[in-house]
VOLUM-171625 format. One record per residue (C-alpha): residue number from 1; residue in one letter; x negated, y negated, z. Coordinates in steps of 0.25 Angstrom, whole numbers, plus 2048, in hexadecimal, padded with zeros to 3 digits. Each point is the difference from the previous one (the first is absolute). Example, Ala and Ser with C-alpha at 12.3 -4.5 7.8 and 13.67 -1.06 7.14 Angstrom:
2
ATOM    n  res   xx   yy   zz
ATOM    1    A  7CF  812  81F
ATOM    2    S  7FA  7F2  7FE
***
This chain:
189
ATOM    n  res   xx   yy   zz
ATOM    1    X  80C  74A  947
ATOM    2    X  80C  803  808
ATOM    3    X  80C  7F7  7FE
ATOM    4    X  805  7F8  80C
ATOM    5    X  80A  80A  808
ATOM    6    X  809  7F5  803
ATOM    7    X  803  7FE  7F1
ATOM    8    X  804  80F  7FE
ATOM    9    X  80E  804  801
ATOM   10    X  803  809  80C
ATOM   11    X  804  80C  7F8
ATOM   12    X  7F3  7FF  7F8
ATOM   13    X  7F7  7FE  80C
ATOM   14    X  7F6  80C  802
ATOM   15    X  800  805  80E
ATOM   16    X  7F4  806  807
ATOM   17    X  801  80F  802
ATOM   18    X  809  803  80C
ATOM   19    X  7FC  80A  80B
ATOM   20    X  807  80D  7FE
ATOM   21    X  802  801  810
ATOM   22    X  806  7F2  801
ATOM   23    X  80E  805  804
ATOM   24    X  7F9  808  80B
ATOM   25    X  7F8  7F5  806
ATOM   26    X  80C  7FA  809
ATOM   27    X  800  80E  807
ATOM   28    X  7F1  800  804
ATOM   29    X  803  7FA  80D
ATOM   30    X  808  80D  804
ATOM   31    X  7F9  808  80B
ATOM   32    X  7FF  80F  7FE
ATOM   33    X  807  808  80B
ATOM   34    X  7F4  808  803
ATOM   35    X  7F6  7F5  7FE
ATOM   36    X  7F4  7FF  7F7
ATOM   37    X  7F5  807  807
ATOM   38    X  7FC  80F  7FF
ATOM   39    X  80A  805  80A
ATOM   40    X  80B  7FA  7F8
ATOM   41    X  7FC  807  7F3
ATOM   42    X  7FD  80D  807
ATOM   43    X  80E  800  808
ATOM   44    X  807  7FD  7F3
ATOM   45    X  7F9  80B  7F8
ATOM   46    X  803  809  80C
ATOM   47    X  80F  7FD  800
ATOM   48    X  800  801  7F1
ATOM   49    X  7FA  80E  801
ATOM   50    X  80B  805  809
ATOM   51    X  80A  801  7F5
ATOM   52    X  7F7  807  7F6
ATOM   53    X  801  80F  7FC
ATOM   54    X  7F2  802  804
ATOM   55    X  803  7FC  80E
ATOM   56    X  80C  808  801
ATOM   57    X  7FA  80D  7FA
ATOM   58    X  7F3  7FF  808
ATOM   59    X  808  7FE  80D
ATOM   60    X  809  80C  7FD
ATOM   61    X  7F3  808  7FD
ATOM   62    X  7FA  7FB  80D
ATOM   63    X  80D  803  809
ATOM   64    X  801  80E  7F9
ATOM   65    X  7F2  803  804
ATOM   66    X  802  7FB  80E
ATOM   67    X  80C  808  802
ATOM   68    X  7FB  80C  7F9
ATOM   69    X  7F3  800  808
ATOM   70    X  807  7FE  80E
ATOM   71    X  80C  809  7FD
ATOM   72    X  7F6  80C  7FC
ATOM   73    X  7F8  7FD  80D
ATOM   74    X  7F3  7FE  7F8
ATOM   75    X  7FE  7F3  808
ATOM   76    X  806  7FC  80E
ATOM   77    X  800  7F1  800
ATOM   78    X  80F  7FD  7FD
ATOM   79    X  809  80D  802
ATOM   80    X  80F  800  7FD
ATOM   81    X  808  7F7  802
ATOM   82    X  7F4  7F7  7FA
ATOM   83    X  801  7F5  809
ATOM   84    X  7F3  7FA  7FB
ATOM   85    X  805  800  7F2
ATOM   86    X  80D  7F9  804
ATOM   87    X  7F7  7F6  807
ATOM   88    X  7F8  7FE  7F3
ATOM   89    X  80D  7FE  7F8
ATOM   90    X  805  7F6  80B
ATOM   91    X  7F3  7F8  7FF
ATOM   92    X  800  800  7F1
ATOM   93    X  80E  7FB  800
ATOM   94    X  7FD  7F5  80A
ATOM   95    X  7F5  7FB  7F7
ATOM   96    X  806  803  7F3
ATOM   97    X  80E  7F9  801
ATOM   98    X  7FA  7F2  804
ATOM   99    X  7F6  801  7F5
ATOM  100    X  80A  804  7F5
ATOM  101    X  809  7F5  805
ATOM  102    X  7F5  7F6  7FF
ATOM  103    X  7FC  805  7F2
ATOM  104    X  80E  7FF  7FB
ATOM  105    X  801  7F2  806
ATOM  106    X  7F3  7FC  7F9
ATOM  107    X  805  806  7F3
ATOM  108    X  80D  7F9  801
ATOM  109    X  7F9  7F3  802
ATOM  110    X  7F8  803  7F3
ATOM  111    X  80C  803  7F9
ATOM  112    X  807  7F3  804
ATOM  113    X  7F4  7F8  7FC
ATOM  114    X  7FF  807  7F2
ATOM  115    X  80F  7FE  7FE
ATOM  116    X  7FF  7F2  803
ATOM  117    X  7F4  7FF  7F7
ATOM  118    X  807  807  7F5
ATOM  119    X  80C  7F7  802
ATOM  120    X  7F7  7F4  7FE
ATOM  121    X  7FA  806  7F4
ATOM  122    X  80D  803  7F9
ATOM  123    X  804  7F1  803
ATOM  124    X  7F3  7FB  7FA
ATOM  125    X  802  809  7F4
ATOM  126    X  80F  7FB  7FE
ATOM  127    X  7FB  7F1  801
ATOM  128    X  7F5  804  7F6
ATOM  129    X  80A  806  7F7
ATOM  130    X  809  7F4  801
ATOM  131    X  7F4  7F7  7FC
ATOM  132    X  7FD  808  7F4
ATOM  133    X  80F  800  7FC
ATOM  134    X  800  7F1  801
ATOM  135    X  7F3  7FE  7F9
ATOM  136    X  805  80A  7F5
ATOM  137    X  80D  7F8  7FF
ATOM  138    X  7F9  7F3  7FF
ATOM  139    X  7F6  805  7F5
ATOM  140    X  80C  806  7F8
ATOM  141    X  807  7F2  801
ATOM  142    X  7F2  7FA  7FB
ATOM  143    X  7FF  80A  7F5
ATOM  144    X  80E  7FD  7FB
ATOM  145    X  7FE  7F1  800
ATOM  146    X  7F3  803  7F8
ATOM  147    X  807  808  7F6
ATOM  148    X  80B  7F6  7FE
ATOM  149    X  7F5  7F5  7FE
ATOM  150    X  7F9  809  7F6
ATOM  151    X  80D  802  7F9
ATOM  152    X  802  7F1  7FF
ATOM  153    X  7F2  7FE  7FB
ATOM  154    X  801  80B  7F6
ATOM  155    X  80D  7F9  7FA
ATOM  156    X  7F9  7F3  800
ATOM  157    X  7F4  805  7F9
ATOM  158    X  809  807  7F6
ATOM  159    X  807  7F2  7FE
ATOM  160    X  7F3  7F9  7FF
ATOM  161    X  7FA  80A  7F6
ATOM  162    X  80D  7FF  7F7
ATOM  163    X  7FF  7F1  801
ATOM  164    X  7F1  800  7FC
ATOM  165    X  803  80A  7F5
ATOM  166    X  80B  7F6  7FA
ATOM  167    X  7F7  7F4  802
ATOM  168    X  7F4  808  7F9
ATOM  169    X  809  804  7F4
ATOM  170    X  806  7F2  7FF
ATOM  171    X  7F1  7FA  800
ATOM  172    X  7FC  80A  7F6
ATOM  173    X  80B  7FC  7F7
ATOM  174    X  7FD  7F2  802
ATOM  175    X  7F1  801  7FD
ATOM  176    X  802  809  7F3
ATOM  177    X  809  7F7  7F9
ATOM  178    X  7FA  7F6  7F6
ATOM  179    X  805  7F2  7FE
ATOM  180    X  80A  804  7F6
ATOM  181    X  808  808  80A
ATOM  182    X  7FC  80D  7FA
ATOM  183    X  7F9  80B  807
ATOM  184    X  7F1  803  7FD
ATOM  185    X  7FB  80E  801
ATOM  186    X  7F5  801  809
ATOM  187    X  7F7  80B  7FC
ATOM  188    X  7FA  809  80A
ATOM  189    X  7F1  802  800
***
């Protein structure tokens, strides 16, 4: 049987398990820069791929082969001054720059949302720490009061024990005396 929650003190009330993403929920409404469809995901993946070593090495190899084949005269589709290669680089730059900027904007939005969520999380941890400190201080005060009460009760118990001991000795003396005022010896059996 669960006790009435209204009778529990706020510090001792058991809270249900909290969602670990609760600080991110206020930022769910933020729309992604690229959107949420397949094109958005592919565009961001492509923009992220531009900065990888794999892309840079593979592009260098392709350009080296392109120039090597055309300079050696093995193929004739783009002879020196490599106008088609320049056009390919211009086209690549025309699409890469906006995609990279959009990816950076999207990452900045994510970083901002994470920073705000982290800030809220730190504030929540600080509040929880203050609550624990207040509870610990209250419990320490209660413990001190209980120790003082225990000390007083122990002193009172000692005084009562001494009083009972004196009364017992006095009664014993009174009972073992005979009518003449002399003491009788009581034999132990």
